[in-house]
C-alpha positions as a Markdown table, in Angstrom:
| # | Residue | x | y | z |
|---|---|---|---|---|
| 1 | Met | 74.4 | -46.5 | -19.5 |
| 2 | Lys | 75.5 | -45.8 | -23.0 |
| 3 | His | 74.5 | -42.2 | -23.9 |
| 4 | Leu | 72.9 | -42.1 | -27.3 |
| 5 | Ile | 74.1 | -39.6 | -29.9 |
| 6 | Ser | 71.5 | -38.3 | -32.4 |
| 7 | Ala | 73.0 | -36.6 | -35.4 |
| 8 | Ser | 71.1 | -33.5 | -36.5 |
| 9 | Ile | 71.1 | -33.3 | -40.3 |
| 10 | Leu | 70.3 | -29.5 | -40.0 |
| 11 | Ser | 74.0 | -29.0 | -40.2 |
| 12 | Ala | 74.6 | -31.5 | -42.9 |
| 13 | Asp | 75.3 | -30.7 | -46.6 |
| 14 | Phe | 71.8 | -31.0 | -48.1 |
| 15 | Gly | 73.3 | -31.4 | -51.5 |
| 16 | Arg | 74.9 | -34.7 | -50.4 |
| 17 | Leu | 72.4 | -35.6 | -47.7 |
| 18 | Ala | 72.3 | -39.4 | -48.3 |
| 19 | Glu | 76.1 | -39.5 | -48.2 |
| 20 | Glu | 76.3 | -37.4 | -45.1 |
| 21 | Ile | 73.9 | -39.6 | -43.3 |
| 22 | His | 75.8 | -42.7 | -44.4 |
| 23 | Arg | 79.0 | -41.3 | -43.1 |
| 24 | Ala | 77.4 | -40.4 | -39.8 |
| 25 | Glu | 76.0 | -43.9 | -39.5 |
| 26 | Glu | 79.4 | -45.4 | -40.3 |
| 27 | Ala | 81.0 | -43.1 | -37.7 |
| 28 | Gly | 78.8 | -44.7 | -35.0 |
| 29 | Val | 75.9 | -42.3 | -34.3 |
| 30 | Asp | 72.9 | -44.0 | -32.8 |
| 31 | Trp | 70.0 | -42.0 | -34.3 |
| 32 | Ile | 69.4 | -39.5 | -37.0 |
| 33 | His | 67.7 | -36.3 | -35.8 |
| 34 | Val | 65.5 | -34.4 | -38.3 |
| 35 | Asp | 64.4 | -30.8 | -37.6 |
| 36 | Val | 61.2 | -29.8 | -39.3 |
| 37 | Met | 60.6 | -26.0 | -39.3 |
| 38 | Asp | 57.7 | -24.1 | -40.8 |
| 39 | Gly | 58.8 | -20.5 | -40.7 |
| 40 | His | 56.0 | -19.7 | -38.3 |
| 41 | Phe | 56.6 | -21.5 | -35.0 |
| 42 | Val | 60.3 | -20.8 | -35.5 |
| 43 | Pro | 61.9 | -18.3 | -37.8 |
| 44 | Asn | 63.3 | -20.7 | -40.4 |
| 45 | Leu | 62.1 | -23.1 | -43.1 |
| 46 | Thr | 63.7 | -26.6 | -43.4 |
| 47 | Ile | 62.4 | -29.9 | -44.7 |
| 48 | Gly | 59.1 | -31.7 | -44.8 |
| 49 | Val | 57.5 | -35.1 | -45.3 |
| 50 | Pro | 59.0 | -36.0 | -48.7 |
| 51 | Val | 62.6 | -35.5 | -47.4 |
| 52 | Val | 61.8 | -37.6 | -44.2 |
| 53 | Arg | 60.5 | -40.3 | -46.5 |
| 54 | Ala | 63.6 | -40.2 | -48.7 |
| 55 | Ile | 65.9 | -40.3 | -45.6 |
| 56 | Arg | 64.1 | -43.4 | -44.4 |
| 57 | Arg | 65.2 | -45.2 | -47.5 |
| 58 | Tyr | 68.9 | -44.5 | -46.9 |
| 59 | Thr | 69.3 | -45.5 | -43.2 |
| 60 | Arg | 68.2 | -48.2 | -40.8 |
| 61 | Leu | 68.9 | -46.0 | -37.8 |
| 62 | Pro | 66.0 | -44.7 | -35.8 |
| 63 | Leu | 64.6 | -41.4 | -37.2 |
| 64 | Asp | 64.2 | -38.8 | -34.4 |
| 65 | Val | 61.9 | -36.3 | -36.0 |
| 66 | His | 61.4 | -32.9 | -34.2 |
| 67 | Leu | 58.4 | -30.9 | -35.3 |
| 68 | Met | 59.1 | -27.2 | -34.8 |
| 69 | Ile | 55.8 | -26.3 | -36.4 |
| 70 | Ser | 52.4 | -24.7 | -35.6 |
| 71 | Asn | 49.4 | -27.0 | -35.6 |
| 72 | Pro | 51.4 | -30.2 | -35.3 |
| 73 | Glu | 48.3 | -32.3 | -34.9 |
| 74 | Gln | 47.6 | -31.9 | -38.6 |
| 75 | Tyr | 50.8 | -33.7 | -39.6 |
| 76 | Leu | 51.4 | -36.5 | -37.1 |
| 77 | Glu | 50.1 | -39.3 | -39.4 |
| 78 | Ala | 52.1 | -38.0 | -42.4 |
| 79 | Tyr | 55.4 | -38.0 | -40.5 |
| 80 | Val | 54.9 | -41.4 | -38.9 |
| 81 | Asp | 53.9 | -42.8 | -42.3 |
| 82 | Ala | 57.1 | -41.2 | -43.8 |
| 83 | Gly | 59.2 | -43.2 | -41.3 |
| 84 | Ala | 59.5 | -41.3 | -38.0 |
| 85 | Asp | 60.4 | -43.7 | -35.2 |
| 86 | Trp | 60.3 | -40.9 | -32.6 |
| 87 | Leu | 58.1 | -37.9 | -33.2 |
| 88 | Gly | 58.4 | -34.8 | -31.1 |
| 89 | Ile | 56.0 | -32.0 | -30.6 |
| 90 | His | 56.4 | -28.7 | -28.7 |
| 91 | Val | 54.5 | -28.1 | -25.5 |
| 92 | Glu | 54.3 | -24.5 | -26.7 |
| 93 | Ala | 52.6 | -25.5 | -30.0 |
| 94 | Ala | 50.2 | -28.2 | -28.8 |
| 95 | Val | 46.8 | -27.1 | -27.5 |
| 96 | His | 45.6 | -30.6 | -26.6 |
| 97 | Leu | 49.0 | -32.1 | -25.7 |
| 98 | Glu | 47.7 | -35.3 | -24.2 |
| 99 | Arg | 45.5 | -36.1 | -27.2 |
| 100 | Gln | 48.5 | -35.6 | -29.6 |
| 101 | Val | 50.8 | -37.7 | -27.5 |
| 102 | Ala | 48.2 | -40.5 | -27.5 |
| 103 | Arg | 47.8 | -40.2 | -31.3 |
| 104 | Ile | 51.5 | -40.5 | -31.9 |
| 105 | Arg | 51.6 | -43.7 | -30.0 |
| 106 | Glu | 48.4 | -45.0 | -31.7 |
| 107 | Leu | 50.2 | -44.4 | -35.0 |
| 108 | Gly | 53.1 | -46.7 | -33.9 |
| 109 | Ala | 55.8 | -44.1 | -33.1 |
| 110 | Lys | 57.4 | -43.1 | -29.8 |
| 111 | Ala | 56.1 | -39.8 | -28.5 |
| 112 | Thr | 58.4 | -36.9 | -27.5 |
| 113 | Val | 57.4 | -33.6 | -26.0 |
| 114 | Thr | 59.8 | -30.7 | -26.4 |
| 115 | Leu | 60.4 | -27.6 | -24.2 |
| 116 | Asn | 62.0 | -24.4 | -25.3 |
| 117 | Pro | 64.7 | -23.0 | -22.9 |
| 118 | Ala | 62.3 | -20.5 | -21.2 |
| 119 | Thr | 59.4 | -23.0 | -20.8 |
| 120 | Pro | 59.1 | -24.2 | -17.2 |
| 121 | Leu | 59.2 | -27.9 | -16.3 |
| 122 | Cys | 55.8 | -27.5 | -14.6 |
| 123 | Thr | 54.2 | -27.8 | -18.0 |
| 124 | Leu | 55.2 | -31.6 | -17.9 |
| 125 | Glu | 53.5 | -32.4 | -14.6 |
| 126 | Val | 50.4 | -34.0 | -16.2 |
| 127 | Ile | 52.0 | -35.4 | -19.4 |
| 128 | Leu | 55.3 | -36.8 | -18.1 |
| 129 | Pro | 54.1 | -40.4 | -17.4 |
| 130 | Glu | 52.5 | -40.6 | -20.8 |
| 131 | Val | 55.5 | -39.8 | -23.0 |
| 132 | Asp | 58.5 | -41.8 | -24.2 |
| 133 | Met | 61.0 | -39.0 | -24.2 |
| 134 | Val | 61.3 | -35.3 | -23.3 |
| 135 | Leu | 63.5 | -33.1 | -25.4 |
| 136 | Leu | 64.9 | -30.0 | -23.7 |
| 137 | Met | 66.2 | -27.3 | -26.0 |
| 138 | Thr | 69.4 | -25.7 | -24.8 |
| 139 | Val | 69.3 | -23.0 | -27.5 |
| 140 | Asn | 66.3 | -21.1 | -28.8 |
| 141 | Pro | 65.2 | -23.2 | -31.7 |
| 142 | Gly | 65.3 | -22.2 | -35.4 |
| 143 | Phe | 69.0 | -22.3 | -36.5 |
| 144 | Ser | 71.9 | -24.7 | -36.3 |
| 145 | Gly | 75.3 | -23.8 | -34.8 |
| 146 | Gln | 74.0 | -21.7 | -31.8 |
| 147 | Thr | 75.9 | -21.4 | -28.5 |
| 148 | Phe | 74.8 | -23.6 | -25.6 |
| 149 | Ile | 72.9 | -21.7 | -22.9 |
| 150 | Pro | 74.6 | -22.7 | -19.6 |
| 151 | Ala | 71.6 | -21.7 | -17.6 |
| 152 | Thr | 69.8 | -24.7 | -19.0 |
| 153 | Leu | 72.0 | -27.2 | -17.1 |
| 154 | Pro | 70.0 | -26.9 | -13.8 |
| 155 | Lys | 66.8 | -27.5 | -15.8 |
| 156 | Ile | 68.3 | -30.8 | -17.2 |
| 157 | Arg | 69.2 | -31.8 | -13.6 |
| 158 | Arg | 65.7 | -31.1 | -12.3 |
| 159 | Leu | 64.0 | -33.0 | -15.1 |
| 160 | Arg | 66.4 | -36.0 | -14.5 |
| 161 | Gln | 65.3 | -35.9 | -10.8 |
| 162 | Met | 61.6 | -35.7 | -11.8 |
| 163 | Ile | 61.9 | -38.7 | -14.0 |
| 164 | Asp | 63.9 | -40.8 | -11.5 |
| 165 | Glu | 61.8 | -39.9 | -8.5 |
| 166 | Gln | 58.7 | -41.2 | -10.4 |
| 167 | Gly | 60.4 | -44.3 | -11.6 |
| 168 | Leu | 59.6 | -43.6 | -15.2 |
| 169 | Gly | 61.3 | -45.0 | -18.3 |
| 170 | Val | 61.2 | -41.7 | -20.0 |
| 171 | Leu | 64.3 | -40.7 | -21.9 |
| 172 | Leu | 65.8 | -37.2 | -21.5 |
| 173 | Glu | 67.1 | -35.7 | -24.7 |
| 174 | Val | 69.0 | -32.5 | -25.0 |
| 175 | Asp | 69.5 | -30.4 | -28.2 |
| 176 | Gly | 71.4 | -27.2 | -28.8 |
| 177 | Gly | 75.0 | -26.1 | -28.8 |
| 178 | Val | 76.4 | -29.6 | -28.2 |
| 179 | Gln | 80.1 | -29.6 | -29.0 |
| 180 | Arg | 83.2 | -31.3 | -27.7 |
| 181 | Asp | 83.4 | -28.8 | -24.8 |
| 182 | Thr | 79.8 | -29.0 | -23.7 |
| 183 | Ile | 78.7 | -32.7 | -24.2 |
| 184 | Ala | 80.2 | -34.0 | -21.0 |
| 185 | Ala | 78.4 | -31.4 | -18.8 |
| 186 | Ile | 75.2 | -32.2 | -20.6 |
| 187 | Ala | 75.6 | -35.9 | -19.9 |
| 188 | Ala | 76.6 | -35.3 | -16.3 |
| 189 | Ala | 73.4 | -33.3 | -15.8 |
| 190 | Gly | 71.4 | -36.3 | -16.8 |
| 191 | Ala | 70.8 | -36.5 | -20.5 |
| 192 | Asp | 70.2 | -39.9 | -22.1 |
| 193 | Val | 70.1 | -38.8 | -25.7 |
| 194 | Ile | 72.3 | -36.0 | -26.9 |
| 195 | Val | 71.7 | -34.2 | -30.3 |
| 196 | Ser | 74.6 | -32.7 | -32.1 |
| 197 | Gly | 74.5 | -31.1 | -35.6 |
| 198 | Ser | 77.4 | -28.7 | -36.1 |
| 199 | Gly | 79.5 | -30.8 | -33.6 |
| 200 | Ile | 79.2 | -33.7 | -36.1 |
| 201 | Phe | 78.9 | -32.3 | -39.6 |
| 202 | Asn | 80.9 | -29.0 | -39.5 |
| 203 | Asp | 84.6 | -28.6 | -39.9 |
| 204 | His | 86.6 | -31.8 | -39.3 |
| 205 | Asp | 85.9 | -35.3 | -40.6 |
| 206 | Ile | 82.5 | -36.7 | -39.4 |
| 207 | Arg | 84.2 | -39.9 | -38.1 |
| 208 | Asp | 86.7 | -37.8 | -36.0 |
| 209 | Asn | 83.9 | -35.6 | -34.7 |
| 210 | Val | 81.8 | -38.5 | -33.5 |
| 211 | Arg | 84.9 | -40.1 | -32.0 |
| 212 | Phe | 85.8 | -36.9 | -30.1 |
| 213 | Leu | 82.2 | -36.7 | -28.8 |
| 214 | Arg | 82.3 | -40.3 | -27.6 |
| 215 | Glu | 85.7 | -39.7 | -25.9 |
| 216 | Ala | 84.3 | -36.7 | -24.0 |
| 217 | Leu | 81.4 | -38.9 | -22.8 |
| 218 | Thr | 83.8 | -41.7 | -21.8 |
| 219 | Arg | 85.8 | -39.2 | -19.8 |
| 220 | His | 82.6 | -38.1 | -18.1 |
| 221 | Gly | 81.9 | -41.7 | -17.1 |
| 222 | Gln | 78.7 | -43.7 | -17.5 |
| 223 | Arg | 75.6 | -43.8 | -15.3 |
| 224 | Arg | 73.9 | -47.1 | -14.7 |
| 225 | Gly | 71.0 | -48.3 | -16.9 |
| 226 | Asn | 70.5 | -48.5 | -20.6 |
| 227 | Pro | 68.0 | -46.6 | -22.7 |
| 228 | Gly | 65.9 | -48.3 | -25.3 |
| 229 | Gly | 66.6 | -47.9 | -29.0 |
């Protein structure tokens, strides 16, 4: 399978956001990952609906929107209308998770549920067959450039096993601390979609960064199958 790379714009230069997204697209990323933070659910403020709508005009890549907000049910329609192809909500923030997942799908987007590093996989037992993707955070959410938490690797492996044993077409996405020296281990643990922010937008040229990430994945080798776009 080709592992998908979702470029997190949290690490991009917001003063040149359209240009940064264009460069990432030219470099060969598969999705654009958009982190929405409200300063309440996580200790940071980022962007909202108007910026997502603006981004939609500048790229044809799937928009992978991650809502790190309280009361996400109030904003589902707004973000799908703004252009989210994949819309993620946190298990920890959703009181009626099944209802919100169903609503995302009714609105025409793919539904993602997200777990923080310390949230156990048992919270997915009921909802797993109903979602399109699960996002496992491998850092505590809120800020870009954090260090990958190695203890999350067994969690990725267990979720991969849960999905495969049930024969589900659910994608497994991983976000947090993805760099050249961690991406191969994350892929080997079972991730389908790998989010990288600072690993793409910081330091070196974006094209070189994406190439190095792809080369690390190639060295890891590829599992069979192919995730949907």
